[in-house]
PyMOL Python script that loads the backbone (N, CA, C, O; Angstrom):
from pymol import cmd

cmd.read_pdbstr("""\
ATOM      1  N   UNK A   1     -44.193  51.681 -36.464  1.00  0.00           N
ATOM      2  CA  UNK A   1     -45.612  51.032 -36.559  1.00  0.00           C
ATOM      3  C   UNK A   1     -45.962  50.963 -34.770  1.00  0.00           C
ATOM      4  O   UNK A   1     -45.409  50.194 -33.983  1.00  0.00           O
ATOM      5  N   UNK A   2     -46.924  51.895 -34.462  1.00  0.00           N
ATOM      6  CA  UNK A   2     -47.111  51.515 -33.064  1.00  0.00           C
ATOM      7  C   UNK A   2     -47.716  49.977 -32.749  1.00  0.00           C
ATOM      8  O   UNK A   2     -48.659  49.400 -33.291  1.00  0.00           O
ATOM      9  N   UNK A   3     -46.844  49.538 -31.697  1.00  0.00           N
ATOM     10  CA  UNK A   3     -47.614  47.919 -31.145  1.00  0.00           C
ATOM     11  C   UNK A   3     -46.768  46.841 -31.742  1.00  0.00           C
ATOM     12  O   UNK A   3     -46.964  45.644 -31.532  1.00  0.00           O
ATOM     13  N   UNK A   4     -45.557  47.454 -32.702  1.00  0.00           N
ATOM     14  CA  UNK A   4     -44.824  45.934 -33.201  1.00  0.00           C
ATOM     15  C   UNK A   4     -43.695  46.674 -32.644  1.00  0.00           C
ATOM     16  O   UNK A   4     -43.517  47.844 -32.303  1.00  0.00           O
ATOM     17  N   UNK A   5     -42.818  45.347 -32.669  1.00  0.00           N
ATOM     18  CA  UNK A   5     -40.654  45.719 -32.790  1.00  0.00           C
ATOM     19  C   UNK A   5     -40.668  44.438 -33.445  1.00  0.00           C
ATOM     20  O   UNK A   5     -41.440  43.481 -33.379  1.00  0.00           O
ATOM     21  N   UNK A   6     -39.225  44.754 -34.334  1.00  0.00           N
ATOM     22  CA  UNK A   6     -38.594  43.677 -34.772  1.00  0.00           C
ATOM     23  C   UNK A   6     -37.716  43.800 -34.375  1.00  0.00           C
ATOM     24  O   UNK A   6     -37.308  44.934 -34.126  1.00  0.00           O
ATOM     25  N   UNK A   7     -36.709  42.283 -34.019  1.00  0.00           N
ATOM     26  CA  UNK A   7     -35.707  42.591 -33.851  1.00  0.00           C
ATOM     27  C   UNK A   7     -34.883  41.608 -34.390  1.00  0.00           C
ATOM     28  O   UNK A   7     -35.370  40.501 -34.622  1.00  0.00           O
ATOM     29  N   UNK A   8     -33.094  41.955 -34.752  1.00  0.00           N
ATOM     30  CA  UNK A   8     -32.797  40.979 -35.685  1.00  0.00           C
ATOM     31  C   UNK A   8     -31.901  40.299 -35.040  1.00  0.00           C
ATOM     32  O   UNK A   8     -31.600  39.349 -35.762  1.00  0.00           O
ATOM     33  N   UNK A   9     -31.094  40.257 -33.714  1.00  0.00           N
ATOM     34  CA  UNK A   9     -30.261  39.663 -33.067  1.00  0.00           C
ATOM     35  C   UNK A   9     -31.068  38.677 -31.867  1.00  0.00           C
ATOM     36  O   UNK A   9     -32.153  38.831 -31.306  1.00  0.00           O
ATOM     37  N   UNK A  10     -30.224  37.816 -31.775  1.00  0.00           N
ATOM     38  CA  UNK A  10     -30.537  37.192 -30.647  1.00  0.00           C
ATOM     39  C   UNK A  10     -31.875  36.013 -30.792  1.00  0.00           C
ATOM     40  O   UNK A  10     -32.643  35.629 -29.910  1.00  0.00           O
ATOM     41  N   UNK A  11     -31.805  35.596 -32.366  1.00  0.00           N
ATOM     42  CA  UNK A  11     -32.800  34.605 -32.244  1.00  0.00           C
ATOM     43  C   UNK A  11     -32.583  33.274 -31.792  1.00  0.00           C
ATOM     44  O   UNK A  11     -31.654  32.526 -32.097  1.00  0.00           O
ATOM     45  N   UNK A  12     -33.839  32.997 -30.794  1.00  0.00           N
ATOM     46  CA  UNK A  12     -33.395  31.735 -30.211  1.00  0.00           C
ATOM     47  C   UNK A  12     -33.691  30.403 -31.158  1.00  0.00           C
ATOM     48  O   UNK A  12     -32.946  29.426 -31.080  1.00  0.00           O
ATOM     49  N   UNK A  13     -34.796  30.430 -32.030  1.00  0.00           N
ATOM     50  CA  UNK A  13     -34.994  29.224 -32.551  1.00  0.00           C
ATOM     51  C   UNK A  13     -34.593  29.533 -34.287  1.00  0.00           C
ATOM     52  O   UNK A  13     -35.189  29.008 -35.228  1.00  0.00           O
ATOM     53  N   UNK A  14     -33.377  30.563 -34.412  1.00  0.00           N
ATOM     54  CA  UNK A  14     -32.870  30.295 -35.895  1.00  0.00           C
ATOM     55  C   UNK A  14     -33.858  30.785 -36.674  1.00  0.00           C
ATOM     56  O   UNK A  14     -34.055  30.348 -37.808  1.00  0.00           O
ATOM     57  N   UNK A  15     -34.583  31.761 -36.123  1.00  0.00           N
ATOM     58  CA  UNK A  15     -35.390  32.452 -37.166  1.00  0.00           C
ATOM     59  C   UNK A  15     -34.416  33.860 -37.790  1.00  0.00           C
ATOM     60  O   UNK A  15     -33.343  34.076 -37.227  1.00  0.00           O
ATOM     61  N   UNK A  16     -34.720  34.500 -38.609  1.00  0.00           N
ATOM     62  CA  UNK A  16     -33.914  35.823 -39.272  1.00  0.00           C
ATOM     63  C   UNK A  16     -34.389  36.924 -38.190  1.00  0.00           C
ATOM     64  O   UNK A  16     -33.633  37.677 -37.576  1.00  0.00           O
ATOM     65  N   UNK A  17     -35.781  36.864 -38.080  1.00  0.00           N
ATOM     66  CA  UNK A  17     -35.766  38.074 -37.261  1.00  0.00           C
ATOM     67  C   UNK A  17     -36.773  37.450 -35.739  1.00  0.00           C
ATOM     68  O   UNK A  17     -37.183  36.304 -35.553  1.00  0.00           O
ATOM     69  N   UNK A  18     -36.940  38.685 -34.834  1.00  0.00           N
ATOM     70  CA  UNK A  18     -38.086  38.528 -33.858  1.00  0.00           C
ATOM     71  C   UNK A  18     -39.059  39.267 -33.614  1.00  0.00           C
ATOM     72  O   UNK A  18     -38.760  40.160 -32.821  1.00  0.00           O
ATOM     73  N   UNK A  19     -40.282  39.284 -34.014  1.00  0.00           N
ATOM     74  CA  UNK A  19     -41.470  40.361 -33.970  1.00  0.00           C
ATOM     75  C   UNK A  19     -42.079  40.073 -32.786  1.00  0.00           C
ATOM     76  O   UNK A  19     -42.441  39.018 -32.265  1.00  0.00           O
ATOM     77  N   UNK A  20     -42.135  41.637 -32.347  1.00  0.00           N
ATOM     78  CA  UNK A  20     -43.039  41.560 -30.748  1.00  0.00           C
ATOM     79  C   UNK A  20     -44.311  42.246 -30.833  1.00  0.00           C
ATOM     80  O   UNK A  20     -44.356  43.426 -31.180  1.00  0.00           O
ATOM     81  N   UNK A  21     -45.256  41.639 -30.565  1.00  0.00           N
ATOM     82  CA  UNK A  21     -46.681  42.666 -30.946  1.00  0.00           C
ATOM     83  C   UNK A  21     -47.616  43.134 -29.930  1.00  0.00           C
ATOM     84  O   UNK A  21     -48.572  42.364 -29.831  1.00  0.00           O
ATOM     85  N   UNK A  22     -47.646  43.714 -29.473  1.00  0.00           N
ATOM     86  CA  UNK A  22     -48.616  44.384 -28.504  1.00  0.00           C
ATOM     87  C   UNK A  22     -49.979  44.872 -28.529  1.00  0.00           C
ATOM     88  O   UNK A  22     -50.345  45.949 -29.000  1.00  0.00           O
ATOM     89  N   UNK A  23     -50.828  43.828 -27.885  1.00  0.00           N
ATOM     90  CA  UNK A  23     -52.370  44.259 -28.083  1.00  0.00           C
ATOM     91  C   UNK A  23     -52.989  44.555 -26.781  1.00  0.00           C
ATOM     92  O   UNK A  23     -52.504  44.195 -25.708  1.00  0.00           O
ATOM     93  N   UNK A  24     -54.186  45.288 -26.928  1.00  0.00           N
ATOM     94  CA  UNK A  24     -55.161  45.674 -25.810  1.00  0.00           C
ATOM     95  C   UNK A  24     -55.842  44.536 -25.379  1.00  0.00           C
ATOM     96  O   UNK A  24     -55.528  43.476 -25.920  1.00  0.00           O
ATOM     97  N   UNK A  25     -56.848  44.525 -24.381  1.00  0.00           N
ATOM     98  CA  UNK A  25     -57.512  43.241 -24.280  1.00  0.00           C
ATOM     99  C   UNK A  25     -58.859  43.429 -25.383  1.00  0.00           C
ATOM    100  O   UNK A  25     -59.608  42.503 -25.070  1.00  0.00           O
ATOM    101  N   UNK A  26     -59.476  44.166 -26.475  1.00  0.00           N
ATOM    102  CA  UNK A  26     -59.857  43.919 -27.657  1.00  0.00           C
ATOM    103  C   UNK A  26     -58.999  43.898 -28.700  1.00  0.00           C
ATOM    104  O   UNK A  26     -59.272  44.579 -29.689  1.00  0.00           O
ATOM    105  N   UNK A  27     -57.906  43.174 -28.668  1.00  0.00           N
ATOM    106  CA  UNK A  27     -57.117  42.596 -29.870  1.00  0.00           C
ATOM    107  C   UNK A  27     -56.434  43.708 -31.001  1.00  0.00           C
ATOM    108  O   UNK A  27     -55.933  43.608 -32.121  1.00  0.00           O
ATOM    109  N   UNK A  28     -56.756  44.980 -29.896  1.00  0.00           N
ATOM    110  CA  UNK A  28     -56.026  46.189 -31.092  1.00  0.00           C
ATOM    111  C   UNK A  28     -54.645  46.516 -30.604  1.00  0.00           C
ATOM    112  O   UNK A  28     -54.350  46.731 -29.428  1.00  0.00           O
ATOM    113  N   UNK A  29     -53.645  46.533 -31.862  1.00  0.00           N
ATOM    114  CA  UNK A  29     -52.292  46.866 -31.361  1.00  0.00           C
ATOM    115  C   UNK A  29     -52.268  48.360 -30.695  1.00  0.00           C
ATOM    116  O   UNK A  29     -52.595  49.419 -31.230  1.00  0.00           O
ATOM    117  N   UNK A  30     -51.783  48.131 -29.364  1.00  0.00           N
ATOM    118  CA  UNK A  30     -51.064  49.447 -28.797  1.00  0.00           C
ATOM    119  C   UNK A  30     -49.621  49.620 -28.221  1.00  0.00           C
ATOM    120  O   UNK A  30     -48.833  48.675 -28.171  1.00  0.00           O
ATOM    121  N   UNK A  31     -49.352  50.741 -27.837  1.00  0.00           N
ATOM    122  CA  UNK A  31     -48.059  50.612 -27.707  1.00  0.00           C
ATOM    123  C   UNK A  31     -47.720  49.927 -26.249  1.00  0.00           C
ATOM    124  O   UNK A  31     -48.536  49.930 -25.327  1.00  0.00           O
ATOM    125  N   UNK A  32     -46.024  49.165 -26.135  1.00  0.00           N
ATOM    126  CA  UNK A  32     -46.069  48.461 -24.958  1.00  0.00           C
ATOM    127  C   UNK A  32     -46.904  48.905 -23.810  1.00  0.00           C
ATOM    128  O   UNK A  32     -47.806  48.171 -23.406  1.00  0.00           O
ATOM    129  N   UNK A  33     -46.613  50.308 -23.138  1.00  0.00           N
ATOM    130  CA  UNK A  33     -47.699  50.533 -21.938  1.00  0.00           C
ATOM    131  C   UNK A  33     -48.877  50.300 -21.763  1.00  0.00           C
ATOM    132  O   UNK A  33     -49.356  50.252 -20.631  1.00  0.00           O
ATOM    133  N   UNK A  34     -49.517  50.124 -22.760  1.00  0.00           N
ATOM    134  CA  UNK A  34     -50.927  49.968 -22.609  1.00  0.00           C
ATOM    135  C   UNK A  34     -51.350  48.420 -23.006  1.00  0.00           C
ATOM    136  O   UNK A  34     -52.490  48.138 -23.376  1.00  0.00           O
ATOM    137  N   UNK A  35     -50.445  47.603 -22.900  1.00  0.00           N
ATOM    138  CA  UNK A  35     -50.276  45.864 -23.713  1.00  0.00           C
ATOM    139  C   UNK A  35     -50.925  45.399 -22.165  1.00  0.00           C
ATOM    140  O   UNK A  35     -50.733  45.795 -21.015  1.00  0.00           O
ATOM    141  N   UNK A  36     -51.715  44.436 -22.736  1.00  0.00           N
ATOM    142  CA  UNK A  36     -52.528  43.788 -21.909  1.00  0.00           C
ATOM    143  C   UNK A  36     -52.015  42.082 -22.453  1.00  0.00           C
ATOM    144  O   UNK A  36     -52.162  41.166 -21.644  1.00  0.00           O
ATOM    145  N   UNK A  37     -51.545  41.844 -23.568  1.00  0.00           N
ATOM    146  CA  UNK A  37     -51.393  40.879 -24.293  1.00  0.00           C
ATOM    147  C   UNK A  37     -49.920  40.889 -24.871  1.00  0.00           C
ATOM    148  O   UNK A  37     -49.475  42.021 -24.682  1.00  0.00           O
ATOM    149  N   UNK A  38     -49.047  40.145 -25.455  1.00  0.00           N
ATOM    150  CA  UNK A  38     -47.837  40.064 -25.972  1.00  0.00           C
ATOM    151  C   UNK A  38     -47.817  39.205 -26.980  1.00  0.00           C
ATOM    152  O   UNK A  38     -48.032  38.050 -26.612  1.00  0.00           O
ATOM    153  N   UNK A  39     -47.607  39.365 -28.302  1.00  0.00           N
ATOM    154  CA  UNK A  39     -47.421  37.940 -29.051  1.00  0.00           C
ATOM    155  C   UNK A  39     -45.695  37.881 -29.631  1.00  0.00           C
ATOM    156  O   UNK A  39     -45.194  38.837 -30.225  1.00  0.00           O
ATOM    157  N   UNK A  40     -45.189  37.022 -29.433  1.00  0.00           N
ATOM    158  CA  UNK A  40     -43.620  36.933 -29.716  1.00  0.00           C
ATOM    159  C   UNK A  40     -43.787  36.013 -30.695  1.00  0.00           C
ATOM    160  O   UNK A  40     -44.472  35.005 -30.522  1.00  0.00           O
ATOM    161  N   UNK A  41     -42.977  36.376 -32.159  1.00  0.00           N
ATOM    162  CA  UNK A  41     -43.004  35.370 -32.852  1.00  0.00           C
ATOM    163  C   UNK A  41     -41.524  35.255 -33.735  1.00  0.00           C
ATOM    164  O   UNK A  41     -40.967  36.317 -34.014  1.00  0.00           O
ATOM    165  N   UNK A  42     -41.031  34.237 -34.076  1.00  0.00           N
ATOM    166  CA  UNK A  42     -39.600  34.043 -34.757  1.00  0.00           C
ATOM    167  C   UNK A  42     -40.092  33.435 -36.240  1.00  0.00           C
ATOM    168  O   UNK A  42     -40.686  32.408 -36.565  1.00  0.00           O
ATOM    169  N   UNK A  43     -39.588  34.498 -36.926  1.00  0.00           N
ATOM    170  CA  UNK A  43     -39.828  34.442 -38.391  1.00  0.00           C
ATOM    171  C   UNK A  43     -38.733  33.962 -39.511  1.00  0.00           C
ATOM    172  O   UNK A  43     -37.632  34.482 -39.323  1.00  0.00           O
ATOM    173  N   UNK A  44     -38.768  33.506 -40.093  1.00  0.00           N
ATOM    174  CA  UNK A  44     -37.412  33.411 -41.374  1.00  0.00           C
ATOM    175  C   UNK A  44     -37.969  34.414 -42.483  1.00  0.00           C
ATOM    176  O   UNK A  44     -39.095  34.784 -42.815  1.00  0.00           O
ATOM    177  N   UNK A  45     -36.498  34.719 -42.960  1.00  0.00           N
ATOM    178  CA  UNK A  45     -36.775  35.810 -44.072  1.00  0.00           C
ATOM    179  C   UNK A  45     -37.764  36.029 -45.029  1.00  0.00           C
ATOM    180  O   UNK A  45     -38.129  37.137 -45.424  1.00  0.00           O
ATOM    181  N   UNK A  46     -38.360  34.506 -45.539  1.00  0.00           N
ATOM    182  CA  UNK A  46     -39.216  34.480 -46.022  1.00  0.00           C
ATOM    183  C   UNK A  46     -41.068  34.406 -45.567  1.00  0.00           C
ATOM    184  O   UNK A  46     -42.056  34.054 -46.212  1.00  0.00           O
ATOM    185  N   UNK A  47     -40.932  34.786 -44.533  1.00  0.00           N
ATOM    186  CA  UNK A  47     -42.173  35.206 -43.811  1.00  0.00           C
ATOM    187  C   UNK A  47     -42.910  33.669 -43.213  1.00  0.00           C
ATOM    188  O   UNK A  47     -44.115  33.715 -42.969  1.00  0.00           O
ATOM    189  N   UNK A  48     -42.405  32.766 -43.062  1.00  0.00           N
ATOM    190  CA  UNK A  48     -42.307  31.572 -42.404  1.00  0.00           C
ATOM    191  C   UNK A  48     -42.117  31.719 -40.547  1.00  0.00           C
ATOM    192  O   UNK A  48     -41.104  32.016 -39.913  1.00  0.00           O
ATOM    193  N   UNK A  49     -43.296  31.435 -40.123  1.00  0.00           N
ATOM    194  CA  UNK A  49     -43.402  31.451 -38.633  1.00  0.00           C
ATOM    195  C   UNK A  49     -42.681  30.101 -38.147  1.00  0.00           C
ATOM    196  O   UNK A  49     -43.006  29.052 -38.702  1.00  0.00           O
ATOM    197  N   UNK A  50     -41.615  30.089 -37.027  1.00  0.00           N
ATOM    198  CA  UNK A  50     -40.909  29.117 -36.452  1.00  0.00           C
ATOM    199  C   UNK A  50     -41.465  29.186 -35.506  1.00  0.00           C
ATOM    200  O   UNK A  50     -42.125  28.151 -35.421  1.00  0.00           O
ATOM    201  N   UNK A  51     -41.623  29.762 -34.720  1.00  0.00           N
ATOM    202  CA  UNK A  51     -42.464  30.061 -33.121  1.00  0.00           C
ATOM    203  C   UNK A  51     -43.043  30.992 -32.893  1.00  0.00           C
ATOM    204  O   UNK A  51     -42.448  32.067 -32.969  1.00  0.00           O
ATOM    205  N   UNK A  52     -44.460  30.956 -32.515  1.00  0.00           N
ATOM    206  CA  UNK A  52     -45.322  31.693 -31.864  1.00  0.00           C
ATOM    207  C   UNK A  52     -45.599  31.677 -30.445  1.00  0.00           C
ATOM    208  O   UNK A  52     -45.967  30.573 -30.043  1.00  0.00           O
ATOM    209  N   UNK A  53     -45.518  32.716 -29.450  1.00  0.00           N
ATOM    210  CA  UNK A  53     -45.626  32.419 -28.180  1.00  0.00           C
ATOM    211  C   UNK A  53     -46.437  33.611 -27.694  1.00  0.00           C
ATOM    212  O   UNK A  53     -46.017  34.678 -28.142  1.00  0.00           O
ATOM    213  N   UNK A  54     -47.498  33.701 -26.886  1.00  0.00           N
ATOM    214  CA  UNK A  54     -48.703  34.395 -26.367  1.00  0.00           C
ATOM    215  C   UNK A  54     -48.205  34.550 -24.873  1.00  0.00           C
ATOM    216  O   UNK A  54     -48.020  33.509 -24.244  1.00  0.00           O
ATOM    217  N   UNK A  55     -47.896  36.161 -24.053  1.00  0.00           N
ATOM    218  CA  UNK A  55     -48.116  35.925 -23.053  1.00  0.00           C
ATOM    219  C   UNK A  55     -48.947  37.078 -22.533  1.00  0.00           C
ATOM    220  O   UNK A  55     -49.152  37.994 -23.329  1.00  0.00           O
ATOM    221  N   UNK A  56     -49.433  37.164 -21.367  1.00  0.00           N
ATOM    222  CA  UNK A  56     -50.144  37.808 -20.847  1.00  0.00           C
ATOM    223  C   UNK A  56     -49.723  39.081 -19.756  1.00  0.00           C
ATOM    224  O   UNK A  56     -49.181  38.582 -18.770  1.00  0.00           O
ATOM    225  N   UNK A  57     -49.813  40.453 -19.665  1.00  0.00           N
ATOM    226  CA  UNK A  57     -49.276  41.566 -19.030  1.00  0.00           C
ATOM    227  C   UNK A  57     -50.293  41.083 -17.676  1.00  0.00           C
ATOM    228  O   UNK A  57     -51.366  40.509 -17.866  1.00  0.00           O
ATOM    229  N   UNK A  58     -49.766  41.418 -16.296  1.00  0.00           N
ATOM    230  CA  UNK A  58     -50.031  41.656 -15.293  1.00  0.00           C
ATOM    231  C   UNK A  58     -50.348  43.140 -15.140  1.00  0.00           C
ATOM    232  O   UNK A  58     -49.488  43.901 -14.698  1.00  0.00           O
ATOM    233  N   UNK A  59     -51.352  43.498 -15.433  1.00  0.00           N
ATOM    234  CA  UNK A  59     -52.659  45.143 -15.369  1.00  0.00           C
ATOM    235  C   UNK A  59     -51.944  45.307 -14.267  1.00  0.00           C
ATOM    236  O   UNK A  59     -50.869  45.900 -14.166  1.00  0.00           O
ATOM    237  N   UNK A  60     -52.736  44.617 -13.200  1.00  0.00           N
ATOM    238  CA  UNK A  60     -52.562  45.362 -12.124  1.00  0.00           C
ATOM    239  C   UNK A  60     -51.464  45.437 -11.080  1.00  0.00           C
ATOM    240  O   UNK A  60     -51.450  46.279 -10.182  1.00  0.00           O
ATOM    241  N   UNK A  61     -50.668  44.626 -11.235  1.00  0.00           N
ATOM    242  CA  UNK A  61     -49.419  44.875 -10.818  1.00  0.00           C
ATOM    243  C   UNK A  61     -48.230  46.144 -11.801  1.00  0.00           C
ATOM    244  O   UNK A  61     -47.237  46.783 -11.453  1.00  0.00           O
ATOM    245  N   UNK A  62     -49.032  46.020 -13.167  1.00  0.00           N
ATOM    246  CA  UNK A  62     -48.257  47.649 -13.668  1.00  0.00           C
ATOM    247  C   UNK A  62     -48.765  48.870 -12.852  1.00  0.00           C
ATOM    248  O   UNK A  62     -47.950  49.673 -12.398  1.00  0.00           O
ATOM    249  N   UNK A  63     -49.957  49.003 -12.680  1.00  0.00           N
ATOM    250  CA  UNK A  63     -50.644  50.127 -12.017  1.00  0.00           C
ATOM    251  C   UNK A  63     -50.167  50.483 -10.671  1.00  0.00           C
ATOM    252  O   UNK A  63     -50.199  51.707 -10.547  1.00  0.00           O
ATOM    253  N   UNK A  64     -49.700  49.834  -9.523  1.00  0.00           N
ATOM    254  CA  UNK A  64     -49.322  49.653  -8.288  1.00  0.00           C
ATOM    255  C   UNK A  64     -47.819  49.942  -8.662  1.00  0.00           C
ATOM    256  O   UNK A  64     -47.256  50.202  -7.598  1.00  0.00           O
ATOM    257  N   UNK A  65     -46.901  50.013  -9.723  1.00  0.00           N
ATOM    258  CA  UNK A  65     -45.627  50.313 -10.009  1.00  0.00           C
ATOM    259  C   UNK A  65     -45.384  51.750  -9.644  1.00  0.00           C
ATOM    260  O   UNK A  65     -44.275  52.252  -9.820  1.00  0.00           O
TER     261      UNK A  65
END
""", "prot")
cmd.dss("prot")
cmd.show_as("cartoon", "prot")
cmd.util.cbc("prot")
cmd.orient("prot")
């Protein structure tokens, strides 16, 4: 799925998996290279979200690298 990655190891908050979703400035899911915002969620197997964090990507730094 474009814009979403599930990780099943290394859960910080004891969730069953971590979901990382990438968004552009219009809140549409995009590939990681095009993202301006990232949502990271720790989720239990029943779908309950334990923790959700949002990050803002530094687009200017990526364009000059």
